[in-house]
DODRENMAR-772979 format. One line per field, with one value per atom (N, C-alpha, C): atom name; x negated, y negated, z negated. Coordinates in steps of 0.02 Angstrom, whole numbers, plus 32768, in hexadecimal, padded with zeros to 4 digits. Last residue first. Layout:
BEGIN
site c(CA; ...);
x c(X; ...);
y c(Y; ...);
z c(Z; ...);
//
This chain:
BEGIN
site c(N; CA; C; N; CA; C; N; CA; C; N; CA; C; N; CA; C; N; CA; C; N; CA; C; N; CA; C; N; CA; C; N; CA; C; N; CA; C; N; CA; C; N; CA; C; N; CA; C; N; CA; C; N; CA; C; N; CA; C; N; CA; C; N; CA; C; N; CA; C; N; CA; C; N; CA; C; N; CA; C; N; CA; C; N; CA; C; N; CA; C; N; CA; C; N; CA; C; N; CA; C; N; CA; C; N; CA; C; N; CA; C; N; CA; C; N; CA; C; N; CA; C; N; CA; C; N; CA; C; N; CA; C; N; CA; C; N; CA; C; N; CA; C; N; CA; C; N; CA; C; N; CA; C; N; CA; C; N; CA; C; N; CA; C; N; CA; C; N; CA; C; N; CA; C; N; CA; C; N; CA; C; N; CA; C; N; CA; C; N; CA; C; N; CA; C; N; CA; C; N; CA; C; N; CA; C; N; CA; C; N; CA; C; N; CA; C; N; CA; C; N; CA; C; N; CA; C; N; CA; C; N; CA; C; N; CA; C; N; CA; C; N; CA; C; N; CA; C; N; CA; C; N; CA; C; N; CA; C; N; CA; C; N; CA; C; N; CA; C; N; CA; C; N; CA; C; N; CA; C; N; CA; C; N; CA; C; N; CA; C; N; CA; C; N; CA; C; N; CA; C; N; CA; C; N; CA; C; N; CA; C; N; CA; C; N; CA; C; N; CA; C; N; CA; C; N; CA; C; N; CA; C; N; CA; C; N; CA; C; N; CA; C; N; CA; C; N; CA; C; N; CA; C; N; CA; C; N; CA; C; N; CA; C; N; CA; C; N; CA; C; N; CA; C; N; CA; C; N; CA; C; N; CA; C; N; CA; C; N; CA; C; N; CA; C; N; CA; C; N; CA; C; N; CA; C; N; CA; C; N; CA; C; N; CA; C; N; CA; C; N; CA; C; N; CA; C; N; CA; C; N; CA; C; N; CA; C; N; CA; C; N; CA; C; N; CA; C; N; CA; C; N; CA; C; N; CA; C; N; CA; C; N; CA; C; N; CA; C; N; CA; C; N; CA; C; N; CA; C; N; CA; C; N; CA; C; N; CA; C; N; CA; C; N; CA; C; N; CA; C; N; CA; C; N; CA; C; N; CA; C; N; CA; C; N; CA; C; N; CA; C; N; CA; C; N; CA; C; N; CA; C; N; CA; C; N; CA; C; N; CA; C; N; CA; C; N; CA; C; N; CA; C; N; CA; C; N; CA; C; N; CA; C; N; CA; C; N; CA; C; N; CA; C; N; CA; C; N; CA; C; N; CA; C; N; CA; C; N; CA; C);
x c(3FFF; 4036; 4072; 3F8A; 3FA7; 3FE1; 3F70; 3F5C; 3F79; 3FEC; 3FB8; 3FAD; 400D; 4017; 3FDE; 405D; 4029; 403C; 40C1; 408C; 4052; 4114; 412D; 40F8; 40D8; 40CE; 40E5; 408C; 40C3; 40BA; 405B; 4058; 4096; 4057; 405A; 4058; 4085; 4081; 408C; 401F; 4059; 4052; 3FDC; 3FE2; 4023; 3F94; 3FC6; 3FCB; 3F40; 3F37; 3F6F; 3F8B; 3F79; 3F6D; 3F35; 3F71; 3F5C; 3EC1; 3EF3; 3F37; 3E29; 3E6E; 3E98; 3D8E; 3DB5; 3DFF; 3D61; 3D6B; 3D8F; 3D3B; 3D36; 3D43; 3D5A; 3D5A; 3D5D; 3D0F; 3D2B; 3D25; 3D19; 3D10; 3D32; 3CC6; 3CFD; 3CE7; 3C65; 3C96; 3CD2; 3BFE; 3C24; 3C5C; 3B6D; 3BB5; 3BD7; 3AD5; 3AF6; 3B3E; 3A9D; 3A9D; 3ABB; 3A57; 3A70; 3A6B; 3A79; 3A4F; 3A71; 3AF2; 3ADB; 3AB0; 3B23; 3AE4; 3AC6; 3B9E; 3B6C; 3B27; 3BE1; 3BE1; 3BA9; 3BCF; 3BB2; 3BAD; 3C18; 3BD1; 3BAE; 3C95; 3C77; 3C2C; 3CB0; 3CA3; 3C85; 3CB1; 3C84; 3C7A; 3D17; 3CD0; 3CA1; 3D91; 3D76; 3D2B; 3DA3; 3DB2; 3D9F; 3D8C; 3D59; 3D64; 3DB0; 3DCF; 3D99; 3D9C; 3D7F; 3D96; 3D43; 3D3F; 3D82; 3D86; 3D6B; 3D66; 3DFB; 3DD9; 3DC2; 3DEC; 3E02; 3DDA; 3E17; 3DF4; 3E14; 3DFB; 3E2A; 3E02; 3DEB; 3DCF; 3E08; 3DBF; 3DF0; 3DCE; 3D6A; 3D67; 3D99; 3D54; 3D89; 3D8A; 3CFC; 3CE0; 3D14; 3D4C; 3D2D; 3D10; 3D63; 3D9A; 3D7E; 3CE4; 3CFF; 3D37; 3CDF; 3CAE; 3CC8; 3D45; 3D4B; 3D1B; 3D11; 3D52; 3D5A; 3C99; 3C98; 3CD9; 3CCB; 3CA3; 3C9F; 3D07; 3D31; 3D0B; 3C93; 3CC4; 3CF0; 3C57; 3C34; 3C64; 3CB6; 3CA8; 3C85; 3CA8; 3CE8; 3CDE; 3C29; 3C35; 3C76; 3C44; 3C12; 3C1E; 3C9F; 3CB5; 3C85; 3C4F; 3C89; 3CA6; 3BEB; 3BD9; 3C15; 3C0C; 3C1B; 3C0A; 3BE4; 3C2A; 3C3B; 3B5E; 3B83; 3BCD; 3AFB; 3B33; 3B63; 3AA2; 3A87; 3ABD; 3A86; 3AB8; 3A98; 3A2E; 3A27; 3A56; 3A56; 3A18; 3A0E; 3AC3; 3ACF; 3A91; 3AE8; 3AAE; 3AB0; 3B7D; 3B5C; 3B20; 3BAF; 3B94; 3B71; 3C25; 3BFF; 3BED; 3C22; 3C31; 3C05; 3C67; 3C33; 3C4C; 3C7D; 3C96; 3C5A; 3CAF; 3C7D; 3CA1; 3D1C; 3CDB; 3CA1; 3DAD; 3D7D; 3D3C; 3DFB; 3DF6; 3DC6; 3DE9; 3DE8; 3DE4; 3E01; 3DBA; 3DB4; 3E86; 3E70; 3E27; 3E97; 3EA1; 3E87; 3E86; 3E53; 3E5A; 3EC7; 3EE2; 3EB1; 3E85; 3EC8; 3EE5; 3DE4; 3E0C; 3E51; 3DB5; 3DA0; 3DCF; 3DE5; 3DEC; 3DD9; 3DC2; 3E07; 3E13; 3D33; 3D49; 3D92; 3D16; 3D1A; 3D38; 3D0B; 3D44; 3D4C; 3C93; 3CD2; 3D0E; 3C3D; 3C46; 3C87; 3C4B; 3C5A; 3C65; 3C1F; 3C65; 3C76; 3BBE; 3BBF; 3C07; 3BBC; 3BD1; 3BD5; 3BB7; 3BC8; 3BE0; 3B4E; 3B71; 3B7A; 3B51; 3B46; 3B70; 3B03; 3B39; 3B25; 3AF4; 3AD5; 3B11; 3AF0; 3B0E; 3ADC; 3ADA; 3ACF; 3AE6; 3AB4; 3ABA; 3AB0; 3A9E; 3A81; 3A81; 3AC0; 3AA0; 3A7E; 3B14; 3ACD; 3AA3; 3B87; 3B79; 3B2D; 3B86; 3B84; 3B70; 3BCD; 3BB5; 3BB2; 3B90; 3BC5; 3BA6; 3B36; 3B3A; 3B6F; 3B49; 3B12; 3B0E; 3BB3; 3BBD; 3B87; 3B72; 3BA7; 3BB3; 3B1E; 3B00; 3B34; 3B7F; 3B56; 3B34; 3BAF; 3BDD; 3BB6; 3B3B; 3B5B; 3B8B; 3B27; 3AF5; 3B14; 3B95; 3B8E; 3B5D; 3B71; 3BAE; 3BAD; 3AFF; 3AFA; 3B36; 3B32; 3B06; 3B00; 3BDD; 3B97; 3B70; 3C4E; 3C3C; 3BF0; 3CAA; 3C77; 3C68; 3D55; 3D1D; 3CE9; 3DC8; 3D89; 3D4D; 3E2D; 3E1D; 3DDC; 3E8A; 3E51; 3E4D; 3EE9; 3EEC; 3EB8; 3EED; 3EE7; 3EE9; 3EC2; 3ECB; 3EBC; 3EFB; 3EE3; 3EF4; 3ECD; 3EFE; 3EDD; 3EB4; 3E95; 3ECC; 3EEC; 3F00; 3EDD; 3EB9; 3F02; 3F18; 3E2D; 3E4B; 3E95; 3E21; 3E0B; 3E2B; 3E54; 3E75; 3E62; 3DF6; 3E39; 3E63; 3D7F; 3D83; 3DCA; 3D8A; 3D8F; 3D9D; 3D17; 3D5B; 3D59);
y c(6E21; 6E46; 6E46; 6E37; 6E13; 6E3B; 6E8B; 6E45; 6E19; 6EFB; 6EEA; 6E9E; 6F78; 6F32; 6F1F; 7004; 6FEC; 6FA6; 703B; 701D; 7005; 707A; 703B; 7019; 70F5; 70BE; 707B; 715F; 712F; 70F4; 7205; 71CA; 719F; 727A; 723F; 71FE; 731B; 72DD; 72A1; 7398; 7370; 732E; 7437; 73F1; 73D3; 749A; 748F; 7444; 7519; 74D6; 74CF; 7577; 756C; 7523; 75B2; 7595; 7582; 75CD; 75FF; 75E4; 75A1; 7593; 75D1; 75A4; 75BE; 75BB; 7505; 754D; 7563; 7475; 749B; 74E5; 73D0; 7419; 743D; 7340; 7368; 73B2; 72A5; 72ED; 7310; 7205; 7234; 727B; 71BB; 719D; 71CA; 7195; 71C8; 71A7; 7130; 7133; 716B; 7104; 7132; 713A; 70BE; 709F; 70CB; 7146; 7101; 70E5; 71EC; 71B8; 7174; 7267; 7234; 7201; 72E2; 72C6; 7293; 7312; 731E; 7302; 72E7; 732F; 733F; 725B; 7281; 72CB; 723E; 722D; 7254; 7267; 728A; 727D; 720B; 7251; 727A; 7192; 719A; 71E4; 71A7; 719A; 71AA; 71B5; 71ED; 71E5; 713E; 7179; 71BA; 70E4; 70ED; 712D; 70F1; 7103; 7113; 70D1; 70A5; 70B5; 716C; 7123; 7106; 71E5; 71DB; 7190; 723D; 71FF; 71FF; 72C9; 72B3; 7275; 731A; 72DE; 72C9; 73C4; 7391; 7357; 744E; 7419; 73EA; 74EA; 74BB; 7489; 7515; 7510; 74DB; 751B; 7546; 7546; 74C1; 7502; 7532; 7453; 7471; 74B5; 7434; 744D; 7470; 7405; 7440; 745F; 7394; 73CA; 740B; 7348; 735E; 7397; 7332; 7352; 736E; 72EE; 732F; 7355; 7278; 72A6; 72EB; 7244; 7257; 7286; 722C; 725D; 7273; 71C6; 7205; 723D; 7162; 717B; 71BF; 714F; 7167; 7183; 7119; 715B; 7178; 709D; 70CB; 7112; 7068; 7074; 70A6; 705A; 7087; 7096; 7000; 7045; 7073; 6F7B; 6FAC; 6FF4; 6F1E; 6F32; 6F68; 6ED7; 6EDD; 6EED; 6F2C; 6F00; 6F06; 6F87; 6F4B; 6F17; 6FFA; 6FD1; 6F92; 703C; 7044; 7017; 702C; 700A; 700E; 7082; 703B; 7015; 710F; 70F3; 70A8; 716B; 712F; 711D; 720C; 71E0; 71A6; 728B; 7255; 7223; 7330; 72EE; 72BC; 73C4; 7393; 7350; 746D; 7429; 73FC; 7517; 74E3; 74A0; 7565; 7587; 7557; 7547; 7532; 7559; 7562; 7596; 7584; 74F2; 7534; 756D; 7488; 7499; 74DD; 746A; 749A; 74AC; 7403; 7447; 747B; 7379; 73A6; 73ED; 730F; 7329; 735A; 72E1; 72FE; 731D; 7303; 72E7; 7308; 7343; 72FE; 72DC; 73C0; 739C; 7353; 73ED; 73D9; 73B8; 740B; 73CF; 73BD; 7485; 744B; 740E; 74DD; 74E6; 74AB; 74B0; 74AB; 74B0; 74D4; 748D; 7484; 755F; 753B; 74F1; 7582; 758C; 7564; 7523; 7542; 7545; 74D6; 751C; 7542; 7438; 745F; 74A4; 73BD; 73FA; 7424; 7316; 734B; 7386; 72A2; 72D4; 7309; 71F3; 7232; 7262; 715C; 7198; 71CD; 70EA; 70E8; 7126; 70BF; 7104; 710B; 7048; 7050; 7098; 700F; 7050; 705F; 6FA7; 6F97; 6FD6; 701C; 6FD5; 6FCA; 70B7; 7092; 704A; 714E; 7109; 70EA; 71F5; 71C1; 717C; 7257; 7239; 7203; 728C; 725D; 723F; 72E4; 72AB; 7276; 7342; 7319; 72DB; 7379; 7357; 732A; 73B4; 737E; 7357; 7417; 73E5; 73A8; 7463; 7443; 740B; 7492; 7467; 7441; 74E4; 74AA; 7478; 7541; 7519; 74DC; 7579; 7558; 752C; 75B5; 757A; 7555; 75E7; 75F0; 75AF; 75FA; 75D0; 75D8; 7691; 765E; 7636; 76AC; 76B5; 767E; 76A3; 76AA; 76B7; 761C; 7663; 7666; 758E; 75AD; 75F8; 7500; 7547; 756C; 7486; 7489; 74D0; 7421; 7467; 746C; 73A6; 73B1; 73F9; 73C4; 73BA; 73C1; 73B5; 73AE; 739F; 73B3; 73EA; 73E8; 7347; 734B; 7384; 735B; 731D; 7326; 73D9; 73D0; 7392; 73B7; 73EB; 73E4; 735B; 7344; 7378; 73AF; 7376; 7364; 7462; 7423; 73E9; 74CB; 74B0; 746D);
z c(2C90; 2C70; 2C9D; 2D17; 2CDF; 2CC4; 2D81; 2D86; 2D4F; 2D51; 2D81; 2D83; 2CDA; 2CEE; 2D1C; 2C9B; 2CC9; 2CE1; 2C58; 2C30; 2C5B; 2CAE; 2C92; 2C67; 2CC7; 2CF6; 2CDC; 2C68; 2C5D; 2C8B; 2C53; 2C7F; 2C75; 2C14; 2BE9; 2C12; 2C23; 2C4A; 2C1C; 2BED; 2BD9; 2BFF; 2C0B; 2C20; 2C07; 2B8B; 2BC0; 2BCF; 2B3D; 2B5A; 2B8E; 2AB7; 2AFD; 2B0E; 2A26; 2A45; 2A8C; 29F3; 29E5; 29FC; 2A46; 2A33; 2A27; 29F5; 2A2E; 2A1A; 29AD; 29AC; 29EA; 2949; 2987; 297C; 290C; 2901; 2945; 2903; 2939; 2928; 28B4; 28AA; 28E4; 28BA; 28CB; 28BE; 2868; 2894; 289F; 27DF; 2803; 282A; 27EB; 27DB; 2802; 27A1; 27D1; 27BB; 273C; 277E; 27B5; 26E0; 26E0; 2727; 2722; 2704; 2706; 26F7; 2726; 2702; 26C5; 26AC; 26DD; 26DE; 2712; 2700; 266C; 267E; 26AE; 2677; 263F; 2650; 26EA; 26E8; 26B0; 26B9; 26F2; 26F4; 2651; 2641; 267B; 26A4; 266C; 265A; 2708; 2719; 26E0; 26C7; 26EE; 26F9; 2689; 2662; 2686; 26F1; 26BE; 2695; 2792; 2752; 271E; 2817; 27E4; 279D; 2826; 2822; 2835; 2849; 2806; 27F9; 28AD; 289C; 2854; 2905; 28C3; 28B0; 2993; 297C; 293A; 29B7; 29A1; 2984; 2A29; 29FE; 29EA; 2A74; 2A5A; 2A2C; 2B07; 2ABE; 2AA8; 2B8D; 2B71; 2B26; 2BBE; 2BAA; 2B8E; 2BD0; 2C0A; 2BFC; 2B48; 2B73; 2BB0; 2B25; 2B04; 2B2F; 2B77; 2B82; 2B62; 2B3D; 2B83; 2B92; 2ABD; 2AC5; 2B0C; 2ADB; 2AB9; 2AC4; 2B14; 2B3D; 2B1D; 2AA0; 2ADA; 2B08; 2A54; 2A3E; 2A78; 2A9F; 2A96; 2A81; 2A8E; 2AD2; 2ACE; 2A04; 2A20; 2A66; 29FB; 29DE; 29F9; 2A3A; 2A55; 2A3C; 29E1; 2A26; 2A46; 2971; 296D; 29B2; 2999; 2989; 2988; 29AF; 29E4; 29D2; 2951; 2952; 2985; 29AD; 296E; 2978; 2A0B; 2A18; 29DC; 29DD; 29FE; 2A0B; 295D; 297F; 299C; 290F; 2958; 297F; 288D; 28A2; 28EE; 287E; 2886; 289E; 28C5; 28A4; 28B0; 28B1; 28CD; 28A2; 28DB; 28A7; 28C9; 28F1; 2910; 28D9; 28C7; 28AC; 28D1; 28FD; 2909; 28EE; 28CD; 28D1; 28DD; 28E5; 28E0; 28DE; 28DF; 28DE; 28D8; 287C; 28B0; 28A7; 2811; 2844; 287D; 27C2; 27A1; 27D3; 2812; 2807; 27E5; 280F; 2842; 283A; 27B6; 279D; 27CF; 27C2; 27DD; 27C4; 278A; 27CA; 27EA; 2719; 2711; 2751; 26EE; 2725; 2725; 267E; 268B; 26BC; 2680; 2640; 2647; 2700; 26F3; 26AF; 26EA; 270E; 2702; 26B4; 2687; 26A9; 271E; 26EF; 26C0; 2755; 277C; 274E; 26EC; 26FD; 2724; 26EE; 26B1; 26BF; 2771; 275E; 271E; 27D9; 2797; 277E; 2845; 2851; 280F; 2883; 2846; 285C; 28BA; 28CD; 288F; 28C5; 2893; 28A9; 292B; 2926; 28F3; 2949; 2933; 292D; 29AB; 298E; 2978; 29F4; 29AC; 2987; 2A7D; 2A68; 2A1C; 2AC5; 2A82; 2A6A; 2B3F; 2B3E; 2AFA; 2B2B; 2B32; 2B2E; 2AF1; 2AFA; 2AF9; 2B49; 2B0A; 2B1A; 2B91; 2B95; 2B50; 2B6F; 2B6D; 2B77; 2B61; 2BA4; 2BA7; 2AE6; 2AED; 2B33; 2B00; 2AD3; 2ADE; 2B50; 2B6D; 2B42; 2AF0; 2B2A; 2B4B; 2A9E; 2A84; 2ABC; 2AF4; 2AD9; 2AC0; 2B08; 2B41; 2B2B; 2A84; 2AA4; 2ADF; 2A77; 2A4B; 2A68; 2AD9; 2AE3; 2AB5; 2AA2; 2AE3; 2AF0; 2A2F; 2A28; 2A6A; 2A3C; 2A4D; 2A44; 29BB; 29F4; 29FF; 298F; 2984; 29C4; 2977; 29A5; 299A; 292E; 2908; 2935; 2973; 2967; 293E; 2933; 2954; 2945; 2941; 292D; 2956; 2978; 292F; 2914; 29FA; 29E7; 299C; 2A5D; 2A19; 2A05; 2B08; 2AD3; 2A90; 2BB1; 2B6F; 2B3C; 2C2C; 2C00; 2BBC; 2C71; 2C69; 2C3B; 2C6F; 2C55; 2C44; 2CAD; 2C68; 2C49; 2D2B; 2D04; 2CBA; 2D54; 2D45; 2D20; 2D62; 2D35; 2D23; 2D61; 2D86; 2D55; 2D11; 2D14; 2D38);
//
């Protein structure tokens, strides 16, 4: 898929078919995530791939906006390893860049995805860390449910020229 088509047609997909996602496609999505930029090239991320139906079904009890996990074929949770951070406070930006790469890679493969924030909501972070058995010093950042879409990808024009300012406000 051409880059700009992927950029302009990426949408939050919340309805999935029951078609499984190939390991090669999950690998491609994870490789794209790890190609994201990070402050001082720290790459403070880890990724928990979830394909176990019991864990996917448990996620909506933790995250109030993750009901789509019940039909997702997989999900990936971005996790920060705080000890790897070289530029204090940038781990969440680094993980966000990785998540955006995942979303675009999924779109390029025809796989639907949706970005569900976990950080900074303690009421989501603490139970997600427990569910995934994260060690001390590792923080869950975002959840990305994945599956083949049961709804269509379509372009929506979000361009707002009135929000562009040049050389100052």
